[in-house]
N, C-alpha and C positions, 0 to 999 in steps of 0.2 A: 285398631284403625281410631282416629278422631271421629267424632259425632259432626253431623252435617248441621250447619253448612260448613262445605269444604273449601280449601284454598286449591285452587287449579293452574299449573303452569302449562301452557300449551307451546310446544316448540318444534320448529320446522328448519329443515337444513335446504338453502337455496344454492340452486347451480345454474347460472346462464337463464334462469326464468325472467319472463317478461314481466314489468310493472303492472300490467291491467292484469294478467292473469292471476298474480299473487294478489293484488287488490280483491279480485273477486271471489278467492279462497278465503281471504280475512274476512271479508262482509258478510260470507254467509256463516263463519265461524262465529262473528260477535251477533248475528241475530240467535244462534243456537246458545250462546252462553248467556245471553238476556232472558231467554225462556226457561232456563235452568235456574238462575238468579230468581225469577220470580216465583218458581215453584220452591224454594229454600233450599236447593242442592248445593248451589255454590254461595261463597261469601266475596270472593274476589277472583278474578282470571287475569292472568298476565301472558303476553305473547312474547316468545322468544325466538329471533331468528337468527340463524347463523349462515351466513353467505360465503362459500368457496365458490365464487365466480370469478374471473380474473377481472371484471371492475364492477363497483358495488352496484345493485339492482336498486338501491333507495338513496336518494340524496337526504339531507336534512330537511329541506322544504317537503319533498314527496312522501317522507315519514311523517311529517308533523301533518299533511293532508289525511293520511291514512289514520291517524289518531283522531282526528275531530270529526271524520266520517265513522267510526266505530267505538262509540263513547261505551258500550257495554265490556269493553276490557278495560281494565284498568290501569295497564300499560302495553305499549307496544314498542320493542326493542330490538335492532337488528345490529349485528356484529360482524364485521368485515373480517373476514379470518385471514386473507391475503395470501390465499393455497387453497388447494384443491385437498381438503382433508378426508373425504369419503363420507359416507352416511353415516357409517360407525363411530369414527371418530369426531365427527362434527358433532353428532347428538351427545356423545359423552363431554364433550367441550361445554354444552348448553347445561350438562346437567351438574356441572362442577358447582354451582352457587345455587344449587335447589332449594327453592324456597317454597313450599307448597305440601299439601296432602295427597295430591293425585299430580300425575304428568300425564299429557294428553301429547303423544307423537303422532304430529299429521303432515302429510305431504302436502307441498306449495301448489301441487297441479290436483287439488281435491276441491270439491264442493259439498259441504256436509248439509244433510237434511235440516229443518228448523229443529226436529226434536232428538237430533242423533245423540247431543250430550246427556239428555236425559234419558234415554235408552242405554246407552254404555255406562250408566251408572247402576241401573236398575240390577244387573246380576250381582253386586257387591252386596245387596241386601237380600236378595231373594236366594242365595245360595252361599254354601260354606267354602271356606279355602279358595276363593278365587284370586288369581294373579294377575291376569292379564287378558282383557277385553277388547275384541277387534270389530269394527263396522264391517257390514256386508258392501262389497263394493260394485258398483253399476256402472256402466252396462254391463260388463264383463265381471261377473264375481267368479272366485277362486273356484276350481271345483273340488277341492278338498273335501273329506269327508267330517261331518260334524253330527252330533246328536242332535237329533230332530225337537225333543224338548228341552233339553238343559243347554244345549249351544256347545257342549263341551267337544274339543278338537285338538290335532297334535300339534299343532304350532299358529301363531298368529302374526298376519301381515301388520306391519309398523306402518302402512299407509295412513292409518286412523287407528290407533290404539290407545287405550287407557291403563293405567298401571298406578297402584298405591306406591308412594314413597317410601313406605317402610320394606316393601318387597326390593326396590331397587336397593336400599341401604342394606339389605339381608343378601341378595344375589350379585350385586353390583351392575353396571352398564353393559354396554355392548362389547364383546371381544374385538376390538379396534387393531390390536395386534396381529390378528387374524384375517379379518374381513373388510374389506374396503366397500364394497357397495351390496353385493348378493348374499343372501343366506346368513347375514349378521341378526335378524329377525327370528329366523328358526333357531339358530345356536341359542340366543338369547330365550325364547318360549322353552326350547328344552333344559335349558339351566333353571329355568323359573318352575318347571315341573319336577324336577330334582328334588327341587328342595320342598317340595308337599303341596306345591299349589296348583290350581286347574286352570287351562285356557281356554276360553269362551268366545265362541262367534256369536255375536247377538245380531241376529238377522234382520230385526227390527229398527237398529240403528244404521243408517244407510247413509253413502256418500256417492258422490259421482266423482270417479276417478278418471282423468281424462288420457285414456289410453286410446292408440291409433291403430287402424287396421289398413294393410293393401287393398288394393283393388278386390284380389281373389279371395279376401277374408281371412288372410294369414296374419300374425303380428308383425308389426314394423319393429324389427330387431335392431339396436346399433351396434356398432363395433364395440363400444365398452360392455353391452349386455353381453355379447358373445365371450367376449375375454374373462370379464369376471364371473360370469356364471359358471364357465368351465374350470376356471380356478377353485371357485367356491365350493362346487361339487366334489373336487378332490379334499379339500380341506375339511368337509363335512364328514366324509368317509373316513377321513384319516382320525379327526379327534373323537369322532362318534364310534371308535372301535371295530371298524369294517374293512381291516386291510383286504380282505378279499375282492371289496367293491373297489377300493384303490387301484388294484392291479387292472380290475375288467374296464374301469373308465378310462385308465392308462390307454389300454389296449385300443379301446372304442375311439379315443380322441387322436389316437396316432394312426390307426388305420384308416378312419371316416371323417375325421372332424376338419371343419374348416381350417384355413390360414391363421384366422384370429383366435380360434378355440385351440389350435395346435400352440399358438404363444402363451395362452392360459396355462397349457400342460408343462409347457418348458418352465414357467414362473414357478409352478408349483415343485417341479423337479429342481430347481435351483435352490428355492426353500430347503428342501430336504437335504440338498448336498451340504450346505451352508448349517445346517443345523437350525434352522428358525421355523421349524414347525412346532404346532401347540403340542402338549402333553395330551396323550388320549383321556378321557374323561374315565374315572373310574364308575362301573356300573352303569354305563352307557345303556347298555341294551333293557333297563327299566324303561325307558322313555322314547329312546332314538328309534325312527320307523323309517325304512328306505324301500319304497315300492316302485320298480320300473322308472327308475330317474326320479321319482317325486318322495316327500318327506311325510306323507300321508297317502291313505288309500284316496282314491277320487271316487266322485259321485258318478261321472260322466266323462 
């Protein structure tokens, strides 16, 4: 790993996001970048956005305004993909021309705390063999278990996660051939762990993640989330060496799944029929954790 100050590439995949919401996210990011530069952690920081929307979120004029309002970022670029690549393929496209020592994967519906970048870098200095560090999401943090002293955990959400470029060079990017939206970050985390690195949740690195609830307090779940999360659950169980779990999930979705979830099941079964499932990971049991439909024990 290079000696600080580091060069940082920040990347976000957009899909139908409103310009004001993205601008809010970028403004908070720029503040956090400025503070990290002032502490000598960063030398440069470049933001790359990949736009999967049907029409571009940014015009040339609005992009110039964004740049002029956030000068802590050395550059801000938005690439219109002219198609919905999904999160995994979209992030990989942005990684194609990686130019930096670290990459920050960031959702465009997040607002980082001012010291978030500083906190995300700390585990790489304090601990050995760290491969991926995620921020704590507020107001609804993920319930997965993590070590209260080290932050070590099973997998990291890439709503806001920092990874060295050297780890990406060794492990590769997201498995976009298998995953479109959901579980691409779980799979990536487990491949990073198989390579000998640790996954850290830095609870002092905080972000606001714009999640919405129904009036009864339940999650607002889109049809896309229903479809792709059902398909991804089957793909994860297959790829990570749990054929018994594949059978169980298939039975559960067939008997009790929603119409949309059953479509996800059908998509998985069509992949299997046409030979388009991934090869199971050798030695998967060293890192793969399946606990009652989750990929880590939960704290609550």
